[in-house]
C-alpha positions as CSV (number, residue, x, y, z in Angstrom):
1,M,0.0,0.0,0.0
2,D,1.2,3.5,-0.8
3,V,1.3,5.7,2.2
4,F,2.3,8.7,0.1
5,F,1.4,9.4,-3.6
6,L,2.8,12.5,-5.3
7,E,2.1,13.5,-8.9
8,N,3.0,16.7,-10.8
9,V,4.0,18.5,-7.7
10,K,5.6,21.9,-8.1
11,F,6.8,24.5,-5.6
12,R,8.4,27.9,-6.1
13,Y,10.3,30.2,-3.8
14,E,9.3,33.6,-5.3
15,T,10.0,33.0,-9.0
16,D,12.4,30.1,-8.7
17,L,11.0,26.6,-9.3
18,V,12.7,24.5,-6.6
19,L,10.6,21.3,-6.8
20,D,9.1,19.5,-9.8
21,I,8.1,16.0,-8.9
22,E,6.4,14.1,-11.8
23,R,5.6,11.0,-9.7
24,M,6.7,9.5,-6.4
25,T,5.4,6.9,-3.9
26,V,6.2,5.8,-0.4
27,S,5.0,2.4,0.7
28,T,3.8,1.4,4.2
29,G,6.5,0.2,6.6
30,E,9.5,1.0,4.4
31,V,12.4,3.3,4.7
32,T,12.6,5.7,1.8
33,L,15.9,7.5,1.5
34,L,15.9,11.0,-0.2
35,T,19.4,11.7,-1.5
36,G,20.9,14.5,-3.4
37,A,23.2,17.5,-3.0
38,N,22.4,20.4,-0.7
39,G,19.8,22.5,-2.4
40,S,18.3,19.7,-4.4
41,G,14.9,20.1,-2.7
42,K,14.9,17.4,0.0
43,T,13.8,19.6,2.9
44,T,11.2,21.4,0.8
45,L,9.7,18.0,-0.2
46,L,9.7,16.8,3.4
47,R,7.9,20.0,4.5
48,M,5.2,19.5,1.9
49,M,4.7,15.9,2.8
50,A,4.3,17.0,6.4
51,G,1.6,19.5,5.4
52,L,3.7,22.5,6.3
53,L,4.2,23.9,2.8
54,T,1.4,24.1,0.2
55,P,2.4,23.0,-3.4
56,E,1.8,25.4,-6.3
57,T,0.3,22.5,-8.3
58,G,-0.1,18.8,-8.1
59,I,-1.4,16.0,-5.9
60,I,-0.1,14.9,-2.6
61,N,-2.1,12.0,-1.0
62,Y,-1.6,10.3,2.3
63,K,-3.3,7.0,2.7
64,D,-5.4,7.8,-0.4
65,E,-6.6,11.1,1.0
66,A,-5.5,14.5,-0.2
67,I,-3.3,16.3,2.4
68,I,-5.1,19.3,3.9
69,F,-2.6,22.1,4.4
70,G,-2.6,24.9,6.9
71,K,-4.6,25.0,10.2
72,P,-7.3,22.5,9.1
73,G,-4.7,19.9,8.5
74,L,-4.1,19.1,12.2
75,K,-5.1,15.4,11.8
76,H,-2.4,14.9,9.2
77,R,0.3,16.6,11.2
78,R,-0.6,14.3,14.1
79,Q,-0.1,11.3,12.0
80,V,3.0,12.5,10.1
81,T,5.8,14.3,12.0
82,L,8.8,16.1,10.5
83,L,12.0,16.1,12.6
84,V,14.1,19.0,11.5
85,Q,17.9,19.2,11.5
86,E,18.0,21.3,14.6
87,P,15.0,20.3,16.8
88,Y,13.5,22.7,19.3
89,L,13.0,21.3,22.8
90,F,11.0,22.9,25.6
91,R,12.4,24.1,28.9
92,G,12.6,21.4,31.5
93,N,13.8,17.8,31.6
94,V,13.6,15.1,28.9
95,L,10.5,13.4,30.4
96,L,8.6,16.7,30.4
97,N,9.5,17.2,26.8
98,V,8.5,13.7,25.6
99,S,5.3,13.7,27.6
100,Y,4.1,17.0,26.1
101,G,2.2,15.4,23.2
102,P,0.2,12.9,25.2
103,R,-0.6,15.6,27.8
104,A,-1.7,18.0,25.0
105,R,-4.1,15.4,23.8
106,G,-5.8,15.0,27.1
107,M,-4.0,12.2,28.9
108,N,-3.4,12.6,32.7
109,I,0.1,12.9,34.0
110,S,0.4,9.2,34.8
111,Q,-0.8,8.1,31.4
112,A,1.3,10.7,29.6
113,N,4.5,9.7,31.5
114,K,3.9,6.0,30.7
115,K,3.5,6.8,27.0
116,A,6.7,9.0,27.2
117,E,8.7,6.3,28.9
118,E,7.8,3.8,26.2
119,A,9.0,6.2,23.5
120,I,12.2,7.0,25.5
121,L,13.1,3.3,25.7
122,K,12.5,3.0,21.9
123,T,14.9,5.8,21.2
124,R,17.5,4.7,23.9
125,C,17.1,7.9,25.9
126,E,16.5,6.2,29.3
127,G,19.8,7.6,30.6
128,L,18.6,11.1,29.8
129,I,15.2,11.0,31.3
130,Q,15.9,13.6,34.1
131,R,18.4,15.6,32.2
132,D,17.7,19.3,31.4
133,A,16.9,19.5,27.7
134,A,19.1,22.6,27.4
135,Q,22.2,20.6,28.4
136,L,21.8,17.9,25.7
137,S,24.2,17.4,22.8
138,G,23.0,17.7,19.2
139,G,22.6,13.9,18.8
140,E,20.8,13.6,22.1
141,K,18.4,16.3,21.2
142,K,17.6,14.5,17.9
143,R,16.8,11.3,19.8
144,V,14.6,13.1,22.3
145,A,12.7,14.9,19.5
146,L,12.2,11.5,17.9
147,A,10.9,10.1,21.2
148,R,8.5,13.1,21.5
149,A,7.1,12.4,18.1
150,L,6.6,8.7,18.9
151,A,4.9,9.5,22.2
152,A,2.6,11.9,20.4
153,G,1.4,9.1,18.2
154,A,3.2,9.7,14.9
155,E,2.8,6.8,12.5
156,T,5.0,8.1,9.8
157,L,8.3,9.9,10.4
158,L,10.0,12.4,8.1
159,L,13.7,12.8,9.2
160,D,15.6,15.7,7.7
161,E,19.4,14.9,7.8
162,P,19.1,13.0,11.1
163,I,22.9,12.5,11.6
164,S,24.1,15.9,10.4
165,H,26.3,17.6,13.0
166,V,26.1,14.4,15.2
167,D,29.1,12.5,16.6
168,E,29.9,9.0,15.6
169,E,28.5,7.3,18.7
170,N,25.1,9.1,18.4
171,S,25.1,8.5,14.6
172,E,25.3,4.7,15.2
173,V,22.6,4.9,17.8
174,I,20.3,6.8,15.5
175,V,20.9,4.3,12.6
176,G,20.0,1.5,15.0
177,I,16.8,3.3,16.1
178,I,15.8,3.8,12.5
179,Q,16.3,0.1,11.8
180,E,14.2,-0.9,14.8
181,L,11.4,1.5,14.0
182,A,11.2,0.3,10.5
183,A,11.1,-3.3,11.7
184,S,8.1,-2.4,14.0
185,G,6.1,-1.2,10.9
186,I,6.7,2.6,11.1
187,T,7.1,4.3,7.8
188,L,10.2,6.6,7.5
189,V,11.3,9.0,4.9
190,V,14.9,10.1,5.6
191,S,16.9,12.8,3.8
192,T,20.7,12.9,3.5
193,H,23.3,14.3,1.3
194,I,25.8,11.7,2.5
195,P,24.1,8.3,1.9
196,E,27.0,6.1,2.9
197,W,25.8,5.9,6.5
198,T,22.7,4.1,5.4
199,K,24.5,1.0,4.0
200,S,23.3,-1.1,6.9
201,L,19.6,-0.1,6.2
202,S,17.2,-1.7,3.8
203,V,16.0,1.3,1.9
204,K,14.3,2.5,-1.2
205,N,16.5,5.3,-2.7
206,V,14.9,8.4,-4.3
207,R,17.5,10.7,-5.7
208,L,16.8,14.4,-6.2
209,A,18.7,16.8,-8.5
210,Y,17.5,20.4,-9.1
211,G,14.2,19.6,-7.5
212,R,13.5,16.5,-9.8
213,V,13.5,12.8,-9.2
214,V,16.4,11.3,-11.2
């Protein structure tokens, strides 16, 4: 089953055409790798798939339904979460950050913390649970942001350059987390301009150049 279906999708920044996708699909439970040089359109594509940017033309469907952009598209943004290169974390410790989503959706503190702790284990952040988010390294912040998305109920994850500016140890941990999430049935779309680190992953490779699939 195709989770995402894109056809004739175009996007411009002012007058420059930066994305021109004739056709692209993402299947359920697979890791789709977006490769290409910096400036090839990877981040723009991920932001549109997340419902954060409205295409100029074309079709973007998620589970056979057209994505609704803007404020009315809250349901889609709860199902599909984009993790940016430099994630923003709230003030407070890791548990407070990760439990934010469940609490925002009406769970009591006990339920929200249980949901958060499950996500923290999946992202190997148990040693960070009481750490102040402001004191985390770049790689640790990415793992905590990933845990927060899982705790909030994301079923599809869009990861923008997940190992950029991350040390080797955290890079290996993040690759392992991606493997485990994919094995559990979560769909992932992962962008990178250095695809060598994904050799241990079973992926579908979509290469972009000048905003087009090549």
